[in-house]
C-alpha positions as CSV (number, residue, x, y, z in Angstrom):
1,K,15.3,27.9,-31.4
2,M,12.6,28.1,-28.7
3,V,11.5,31.6,-27.8
4,N,8.8,30.6,-25.2
5,F,6.7,27.7,-24.0
6,M,3.5,27.0,-22.2
7,F,2.3,23.9,-20.2
8,G,-1.1,22.4,-20.8
9,A,-4.0,23.5,-23.1
10,N,-5.3,27.0,-22.2
11,A,-6.6,28.9,-25.1
12,P,-6.9,32.4,-23.4
13,K,-3.4,32.0,-21.9
14,L,-2.0,30.9,-25.3
15,T,-3.6,33.9,-27.0
16,R,-2.0,36.3,-24.5
17,L,1.3,34.6,-24.9
18,I,1.2,34.9,-28.8
19,T,0.2,38.5,-28.5
20,E,3.1,39.3,-26.2
21,E,5.6,37.5,-28.4
22,L,4.4,39.5,-31.4
23,K,4.8,42.7,-29.5
24,R,8.3,41.5,-28.3
25,E,9.2,40.7,-31.9
26,Q,8.2,44.1,-33.1
27,A,10.4,45.7,-30.3
28,I,13.3,43.4,-31.3
29,R,13.1,44.5,-34.9
30,E,13.1,48.2,-33.8
31,G,16.1,47.5,-31.8
32,L,14.5,48.2,-28.5
33,K,15.0,44.6,-27.1
34,A,17.1,41.6,-27.5
35,R,15.8,38.1,-27.8
36,Q,17.2,35.3,-25.6
37,E,16.9,32.2,-27.7
38,M,17.1,28.6,-26.3
39,D,17.9,25.3,-27.9
40,I,14.8,23.2,-28.5
41,M,16.3,20.3,-26.5
42,E,17.4,22.4,-23.6
43,L,15.3,22.6,-20.5
44,S,14.1,25.9,-19.3
45,S,14.3,26.9,-15.7
46,E,10.7,26.0,-15.1
47,E,11.0,22.8,-17.0
48,Q,14.1,21.9,-15.0
49,V,12.2,22.4,-11.7
50,R,9.3,20.2,-12.8
51,H,11.8,17.6,-14.1
52,E,13.6,17.5,-10.8
53,A,10.4,17.2,-8.9
54,L,9.2,14.2,-11.0
55,E,12.6,12.5,-10.8
56,K,12.6,12.9,-7.1
57,E,9.1,11.4,-6.9
58,R,10.2,8.6,-9.1
59,L,13.3,7.8,-7.0
60,E,11.2,7.9,-3.8
61,S,8.7,5.5,-5.3
62,E,11.4,3.1,-6.4
63,A,13.0,3.2,-2.9
64,I,9.7,2.4,-1.3
65,E,9.0,-0.5,-3.7
66,L,12.5,-1.9,-3.2
67,E,12.1,-1.7,0.6
68,V,8.8,-3.7,0.5
69,K,10.4,-6.2,-1.9
70,M,13.4,-6.7,0.4
71,K,11.3,-7.1,3.4
72,A,9.2,-9.8,1.7
73,K,12.5,-11.5,0.6
74,N,13.9,-11.4,4.1
75,E,10.8,-12.9,5.6
76,R,10.8,-15.8,3.1
77,L,14.6,-16.6,3.5
78,N,14.2,-16.6,7.3
79,L,11.4,-19.0,7.0
80,I,13.4,-21.3,4.9
81,V,16.3,-21.2,7.3
82,N,14.2,-22.0,10.3
83,C,12.5,-24.9,8.6
84,I,15.7,-26.4,7.3
85,L,17.6,-26.1,10.6
86,Q,14.8,-28.0,12.3
87,T,15.4,-31.0,10.1
88,F,19.0,-30.8,8.9
89,S,20.7,-29.3,12.0
90,A,23.4,-31.9,12.0
91,N,24.4,-31.7,8.3
92,G,27.1,-29.6,6.7
93,I,27.8,-28.6,3.1
94,L,30.9,-28.9,1.0
95,V,30.9,-27.6,-2.7
96,V,33.7,-28.7,-5.1
97,F,33.9,-26.4,-8.2
98,P,33.9,-28.1,-11.6
99,Y,37.5,-27.1,-12.5
100,A,38.8,-28.8,-9.3
101,L,37.3,-32.2,-9.9
102,D,40.7,-33.5,-11.0
103,K,41.7,-33.4,-7.3
104,I,38.5,-35.2,-6.1
105,T,40.5,-38.1,-4.8
106,M,41.9,-35.8,-2.1
107,L,38.4,-35.9,-0.4
108,H,39.3,-39.3,1.0
109,D,41.9,-37.6,3.3
110,L,39.2,-35.2,4.5
111,W,36.8,-38.1,5.3
112,E,39.5,-39.9,7.2
113,T,41.0,-37.0,9.3
114,G,38.5,-34.3,9.2
115,G,35.8,-35.8,11.5
116,V,33.2,-35.7,8.8
117,K,31.8,-38.3,6.4
118,P,29.8,-37.9,3.2
119,G,26.1,-38.1,2.9
120,H,24.0,-37.2,-0.1
121,I,25.7,-36.0,-3.3
122,E,24.2,-33.7,-5.9
123,K,25.3,-32.1,-9.2
124,M,24.2,-28.4,-9.4
125,S,25.1,-25.5,-11.6
126,F,25.0,-21.9,-10.4
127,K,22.8,-21.0,-13.3
128,N,20.0,-23.1,-11.7
129,I,20.0,-21.3,-8.4
130,C,19.9,-17.7,-7.2
131,V,23.5,-17.0,-6.0
132,E,22.4,-13.7,-4.4
133,D,19.9,-15.5,-2.2
134,L,22.4,-18.2,-1.4
135,L,24.8,-15.6,0.0
136,Y,22.1,-13.4,1.6
137,F,23.3,-13.9,5.2
138,T,27.0,-13.5,4.5
139,D,29.4,-10.8,3.1
140,Y,31.3,-13.3,1.1
141,R,31.0,-13.1,-2.7
142,F,32.2,-15.7,-5.3
143,P,34.8,-14.2,-7.6
144,E,33.4,-13.5,-11.1
145,R,35.5,-16.3,-12.8
146,I,34.3,-18.9,-10.3
147,L,30.7,-17.8,-11.1
148,E,31.4,-18.1,-14.7
149,L,32.9,-21.6,-14.6
150,G,30.4,-22.8,-12.0
151,S,27.5,-21.7,-14.3
152,A,29.1,-23.4,-17.4
153,N,29.6,-26.8,-15.6
154,A,27.9,-28.5,-12.6
155,C,29.6,-28.4,-9.2
156,S,29.7,-31.5,-7.0
157,C,27.8,-30.8,-3.7
158,Y,28.2,-32.9,-0.6
159,M,26.0,-33.0,2.3
160,V,28.2,-34.2,5.2
161,K,27.5,-35.7,8.5
162,M,29.5,-35.7,11.8
163,E,31.7,-38.7,12.7
164,D,31.1,-37.9,16.4
165,P,27.4,-37.4,17.2
166,E,28.4,-35.0,20.0
167,N,29.5,-32.5,17.4
168,N,26.0,-32.3,15.9
169,D,25.5,-29.1,17.7
170,N,28.7,-27.6,16.4
171,V,28.5,-28.5,12.8
172,D,29.7,-25.2,11.3
173,N,32.9,-25.1,13.4
174,V,33.8,-28.7,12.7
175,V,33.3,-28.4,8.9
176,L,35.0,-25.0,8.5
177,T,38.0,-26.2,10.6
178,A,38.2,-29.4,8.6
179,V,38.3,-27.6,5.2
180,Y,40.0,-24.2,5.9
181,G,42.1,-25.0,9.0
182,T,42.3,-22.6,11.9
183,S,41.4,-19.5,9.7
184,Q,38.0,-21.1,9.0
185,Q,37.7,-19.0,5.9
186,P,39.1,-19.0,2.3
187,P,41.7,-19.4,1.0
188,G,42.5,-21.4,4.1
189,S,45.4,-21.8,6.5
190,Q,48.8,-23.3,5.6
191,D,48.5,-27.1,4.8
192,S,44.7,-26.9,4.9
193,F,42.6,-29.0,2.7
194,A,41.2,-25.9,0.9
195,L,44.7,-24.7,0.1
196,K,45.5,-28.0,-1.4
197,M,42.3,-27.9,-3.6
198,R,43.2,-24.6,-5.1
199,T,43.6,-25.0,-8.9
200,M,45.2,-23.0,-11.7
201,V,42.6,-22.1,-14.4
202,K,43.4,-20.8,-17.8
203,I,41.9,-17.5,-18.6
204,A,41.2,-16.1,-22.0
205,P,43.3,-12.9,-22.7
206,K,41.4,-9.6,-22.9
207,E,41.4,-7.8,-26.2
208,S,43.7,-4.9,-26.3
209,E,44.8,-2.4,-28.9
210,N,48.4,-2.7,-27.8
211,E,49.9,-6.2,-28.5
212,D,52.6,-5.8,-25.9
213,Q,50.1,-5.3,-23.1
214,Q,48.1,-8.3,-24.2
215,S,51.2,-10.6,-24.1
216,E,51.9,-9.4,-20.5
217,Q,48.5,-10.5,-19.1
218,P,48.7,-13.8,-17.2
219,E,47.3,-16.9,-19.0
220,E,46.4,-18.8,-15.8
221,E,44.7,-17.9,-12.5
222,E,44.6,-19.8,-9.2
223,L,41.1,-20.1,-7.8
224,D,39.6,-21.8,-4.8
225,G,38.6,-25.4,-5.5
226,V,36.1,-25.8,-2.7
227,W,33.6,-23.7,-0.7
228,V,31.9,-24.2,2.7
229,P,29.1,-21.9,4.0
230,P,30.5,-19.6,6.7
231,N,27.5,-19.7,9.0
232,K,24.4,-21.8,9.8
233,Q,22.0,-19.5,7.9
234,T,24.0,-19.8,4.7
235,R,24.4,-23.5,5.4
236,A,20.6,-23.9,5.6
237,L,20.0,-22.0,2.4
238,A,22.7,-24.2,0.6
239,I,20.9,-27.3,1.7
240,Y,17.6,-25.9,0.5
241,M,19.0,-24.8,-3.0
242,L,21.6,-27.5,-3.7
243,F,19.5,-30.4,-2.4
244,P,15.9,-29.6,-3.5
245,S,14.9,-33.2,-3.7
246,H,15.6,-33.7,0.0
247,A,14.9,-30.3,1.5
248,S,12.0,-28.8,-0.5
249,S,9.4,-31.0,1.2
250,H,10.3,-29.5,4.6
251,V,9.6,-25.9,3.6
252,P,6.1,-24.5,3.0
253,P,5.6,-23.8,-0.7
254,E,6.1,-20.2,-1.7
255,P,2.8,-18.5,-2.3
256,E,2.2,-17.4,-5.9
257,P,3.3,-13.8,-5.8
258,T,1.0,-11.1,-6.8
259,P,2.9,-9.0,-9.4
260,P,3.5,-5.3,-8.4
261,H,0.3,-3.5,-9.4
262,I,-1.4,-0.2,-9.4
263,A,-5.0,1.1,-9.4
264,V,-6.2,2.9,-12.6
265,A,-9.6,4.8,-12.5
266,Y,-11.6,5.8,-15.5
267,D,-15.0,7.5,-15.9
268,A,-17.5,4.7,-16.4
269,I,-18.6,6.3,-19.6
270,K,-15.3,5.2,-21.2
271,R,-16.0,1.6,-20.4
272,S,-16.2,0.4,-24.0
273,E,-12.7,1.4,-25.0
274,V,-11.3,0.5,-21.6
275,M,-12.8,-3.0,-21.7
276,A,-11.5,-3.5,-25.2
277,L,-8.0,-2.9,-23.9
278,V,-8.7,-5.1,-20.8
279,E,-9.5,-8.0,-23.2
280,E,-6.4,-7.3,-25.2
281,C,-4.1,-7.2,-22.1
282,S,-6.0,-9.7,-20.0
283,K,-2.8,-11.2,-18.5
284,D,-1.8,-7.9,-16.9
285,V,-5.3,-7.0,-15.6
286,L,-5.8,-8.6,-12.3
287,R,-9.3,-7.3,-11.4
288,F,-11.7,-4.6,-12.4
289,G,-15.1,-3.3,-11.2
290,F,-17.5,-0.4,-11.2
291,F,-17.5,1.9,-8.1
292,T,-19.3,5.0,-6.9
293,D,-16.1,7.1,-7.0
294,E,-12.2,6.7,-7.2
295,K,-11.4,7.2,-3.5
296,P,-10.8,3.7,-2.0
297,E,-11.8,4.8,1.5
298,T,-15.3,5.9,0.5
299,A,-16.0,4.1,-2.8
300,K,-18.8,1.5,-2.9
301,L,-19.0,-1.4,-5.3
302,I,-21.8,-1.1,-8.0
303,A,-21.1,-4.0,-10.2
304,K,-18.3,-6.4,-11.1
305,T,-19.2,-6.8,-14.8
306,V,-20.3,-4.5,-17.5
307,V,-23.5,-6.4,-18.0
308,H,-24.6,-5.9,-14.4
309,F,-23.6,-2.3,-14.5
310,E,-25.6,-1.5,-17.6
311,K,-28.6,-3.2,-16.0
312,K,-28.5,-0.5,-13.3
313,A,-28.4,2.3,-15.8
314,E,-31.4,4.1,-14.3
315,E,-29.5,4.5,-11.0
316,T,-26.3,6.0,-12.5
317,T,-25.3,9.5,-11.8
318,Y,-22.5,9.8,-14.4
319,G,-20.0,10.1,-11.6
320,E,-19.3,6.3,-11.4
321,K,-15.7,5.0,-11.9
322,L,-14.3,1.9,-13.6
323,I,-11.3,0.8,-11.5
324,V,-8.7,-1.5,-12.9
325,Q,-6.1,-3.4,-10.9
326,L,-3.2,-3.3,-13.3
327,S,0.1,-5.2,-13.1
328,K,3.3,-3.2,-13.8
329,K,5.1,-6.2,-15.1
330,H,5.0,-4.9,-18.7
331,S,5.6,-1.2,-19.1
332,D,4.0,-1.2,-22.5
333,T,0.7,-2.2,-21.0
334,V,0.9,0.5,-18.4
335,L,1.5,3.1,-21.1
336,A,-1.4,1.8,-23.1
337,F,-3.8,2.3,-20.2
338,A,-2.3,5.7,-19.5
339,Q,-3.1,6.8,-23.0
340,L,-6.8,6.2,-22.4
341,G,-7.0,9.2,-20.2
342,P,-7.5,7.8,-16.6
343,S,-8.9,10.1,-14.0
344,Y,-6.4,8.7,-11.5
345,M,-3.3,6.3,-11.4
346,S,-1.5,5.1,-8.3
347,P,1.9,6.9,-7.9
348,N,3.7,3.7,-7.1
349,T,3.1,0.0,-6.5
350,V,3.2,0.4,-2.7
351,E,0.2,2.9,-2.8
352,G,-1.4,0.8,-5.5
353,E,-1.3,-2.3,-3.4
354,K,-2.9,-0.4,-0.5
355,E,-5.7,1.0,-2.7
356,C,-6.4,-2.2,-4.5
357,K,-6.8,-4.0,-1.1
358,L,-9.6,-1.6,-0.4
359,F,-11.2,-1.7,-3.8
360,F,-10.8,-5.5,-4.2
361,P,-10.9,-7.4,-0.9
362,K,-10.1,-11.1,-0.5
363,D,-13.7,-12.1,-1.2
364,Y,-14.0,-10.0,-4.3
365,D,-13.5,-12.9,-6.7
366,E,-16.7,-14.6,-5.5
367,P,-19.3,-14.5,-8.3
368,E,-21.7,-11.6,-8.2
369,I,-25.3,-12.5,-7.1
370,E,-27.8,-11.1,-9.6
371,E,-30.9,-9.6,-8.1
372,V,-34.0,-11.3,-9.5
373,E,-37.1,-9.1,-9.7
374,P,-40.1,-10.8,-8.2
375,T,-42.8,-11.9,-10.7
376,I,-46.5,-11.8,-9.9
377,K,-48.3,-15.0,-10.8
378,K,-51.8,-14.6,-12.0
379,K,-54.2,-17.3,-10.7
380,S,-56.0,-19.2,-13.3
381,K,-59.8,-18.8,-13.5
382,K,-61.6,-21.8,-12.4
383,K,-64.9,-23.0,-13.7
384,K,-67.7,-22.3,-11.3
385,K,-69.0,-25.2,-9.4
386,G,-72.3,-23.8,-8.2
387,H,-75.9,-24.9,-7.7
388,P,-77.9,-26.3,-10.6
389,P,-79.6,-23.6,-12.8
390,P,-83.2,-22.6,-11.8
391,E,-86.2,-23.9,-13.8
392,G,-86.4,-22.3,-17.2
393,E,-82.6,-21.7,-17.5
394,E,-81.9,-25.4,-18.1
395,E,-84.1,-25.4,-21.1
396,K,-82.4,-22.2,-22.6
397,S,-79.1,-23.8,-22.1
398,K,-80.3,-26.9,-24.1
399,L,-81.5,-24.6,-26.8
400,S,-78.0,-23.0,-27.1
401,E,-76.2,-26.3,-27.1
402,E,-78.6,-27.7,-29.8
403,G,-78.1,-24.5,-32.0
404,A,-74.3,-24.7,-31.6
405,S,-74.2,-28.4,-32.5
406,K,-76.2,-27.7,-35.7
407,G,-73.7,-25.2,-37.1
408,S,-74.1,-21.9,-35.3
409,F,-71.3,-19.3,-35.6
410,I,-70.1,-16.0,-34.1
411,E,-70.3,-12.8,-35.9
412,G,-67.3,-10.3,-36.2
413,E,-63.6,-11.0,-35.7
414,E,-64.1,-14.1,-33.5
415,A,-65.9,-16.0,-36.3
416,G,-62.5,-16.9,-37.9
417,E,-60.6,-17.3,-34.7
418,R,-63.1,-19.6,-32.9
419,A,-64.6,-21.6,-35.6
420,D,-64.0,-24.7,-33.4
421,F,-65.7,-23.5,-30.3
422,T,-68.0,-25.8,-28.4
423,P,-70.9,-25.5,-26.0
424,D,-68.5,-25.9,-23.1
425,M,-66.5,-22.9,-24.3
426,V,-69.8,-20.9,-24.5
427,E,-70.5,-21.6,-20.9
428,E,-66.9,-20.8,-19.8
429,G,-67.1,-17.6,-21.7
430,E,-70.4,-16.7,-20.1
431,E,-68.9,-17.4,-16.7
432,D,-65.6,-15.5,-17.2
433,E,-67.5,-12.3,-18.3
434,T,-69.8,-12.3,-15.4
435,T,-67.1,-13.3,-12.9
436,S,-64.7,-10.5,-14.1
437,Q,-67.3,-8.0,-12.7
438,Y,-66.6,-9.3,-9.1
439,E,-62.8,-9.8,-9.3
440,D,-60.6,-7.8,-6.9
441,G,-56.8,-8.5,-7.3
442,D,-56.0,-12.1,-7.5
443,E,-59.2,-13.3,-5.7
444,T,-62.2,-14.2,-7.7
445,E,-65.8,-14.1,-6.2
446,E,-68.4,-16.5,-7.4
447,M,-71.0,-15.3,-9.8
448,P,-74.4,-14.9,-8.2
449,E,-76.7,-17.7,-8.7
450,E,-79.5,-15.4,-9.9
451,A,-77.4,-14.2,-12.9
452,D,-79.3,-14.6,-16.2
453,K,-77.1,-16.5,-18.7
454,A,-79.7,-15.6,-21.4
455,T,-78.6,-11.9,-21.4
456,S,-74.9,-12.7,-22.2
457,P,-73.5,-11.4,-25.5
458,M,-72.6,-14.9,-26.6
459,T,-76.2,-16.1,-26.3
460,D,-77.5,-13.0,-28.0
461,E,-75.2,-13.5,-31.0
462,M,-76.3,-17.1,-31.3
463,D,-79.9,-15.9,-31.3
464,H,-79.2,-13.4,-34.0
465,T,-77.1,-15.7,-36.3
466,T,-78.8,-19.2,-35.9
467,T,-79.8,-21.1,-39.0
468,D,-83.2,-22.6,-39.6
469,P,-82.9,-25.5,-37.2
470,T,-82.4,-23.0,-34.4
471,T,-85.1,-20.7,-35.5
472,E,-87.8,-23.4,-35.0
473,H,-87.1,-23.2,-31.3
474,A,-87.4,-19.3,-31.0
475,D,-91.0,-19.4,-29.7
476,Q,-89.8,-21.3,-26.6
477,R,-87.7,-18.4,-25.4
478,T,-88.9,-16.0,-22.8
479,P,-90.1,-12.6,-24.0
480,D,-87.2,-10.7,-22.3
481,T,-84.6,-12.9,-24.0
482,A,-86.3,-12.7,-27.4
483,E,-86.3,-8.9,-27.3
484,A,-82.6,-8.5,-26.2
485,T,-80.3,-6.5,-28.5
486,P,-77.4,-8.5,-30.0
487,V,-73.9,-7.4,-28.7
488,S,-71.0,-7.9,-31.0
489,E,-67.7,-8.5,-29.4
């Protein structure tokens, strides 16, 4: 038995509740109080109030959804009627049920005396059309037995034309009178064509515990053998449904309906588990995206994919939301997404459709343009094209070239890395080092002409490490260069 209950997870409240129940139990044992027990499956008064509120909300949501659905259906059927009547305004419809085909020869009398003549003929079963839509604009309903037999076998459907062209504007009255007589409705007036087409159909006896009652049930039932649409709207729908090969091209194709859907919001930090379920239920997920919050009126789009969202990780505030446009076609899928702990779910599909239109406008499916960070291109350093070196410098350059060609090398780490250097590389190295002193940004100033190449570290190293062939030219260097201290790179 249930003695008490509590909604939600609230540790302090639960502690107080347990304490009170322990005190109450002590008082009950002492005979001071009596316990009122309740069956575990019975709803308490508070639970009953909550249940009724939820049930009322559910019924209101279903009523709103049904109203929207019926409105869309009404608009579609009216569109079909208008399109068909523009093309087939002078054509009527006559349906002969499959169990009355034995009397099909009686149709000749109708063609001769009824003022109508046959046109196109089609075989159609009720199971291939929506009978509810066919009778949308009339109160007439087919008897259950006719629906059963008309679904088991195909009916013969005739598209009739007027013998007298002057009756083209009065098709319904002419056909109804020709088939049902002056009553213009089933089962038909006396001696009418419809009354003659009525047929006795055997029916299977219903199972009954009492054998006497079973034997009293009739074995045959008389049913209407033909049917004519009672008004022009139903006639137009009959032409569209029973003669699709002739009529479907005259009606705009029905747009692919978007299934009823809702908006489901999650904290963006849950994106891994949510996206795993999105991939698993991809058929029911229409769209998704990352937004600044879950309010459709104020939310701003951040990214359409996880990859683009994670690239903007430095800009996140941990208040971002992952919004999923979820179809309600499969209840199991909706339940699975609800179990992930969303921060918000649309109360019904009507509200969900409104919210999703704000979150995901018509142009949302266009690919997301990724922002490309601008890259700074460094200009390559060009070799200086200056004036010829002054007198004395040309001779020093020749000495350096001669020493390099006879096996000179560079001390330190660069000895192994640049074993194949050439005199041109020596000159370029000298130029780059001197030029770097005058660089500002991407622009490079030319090296002053009076710069002394002999004082560069490359030349000094060569002076320090030259072999015997180079040493024999040492006396030709200037005193300043000869006394320069070698610099290792």
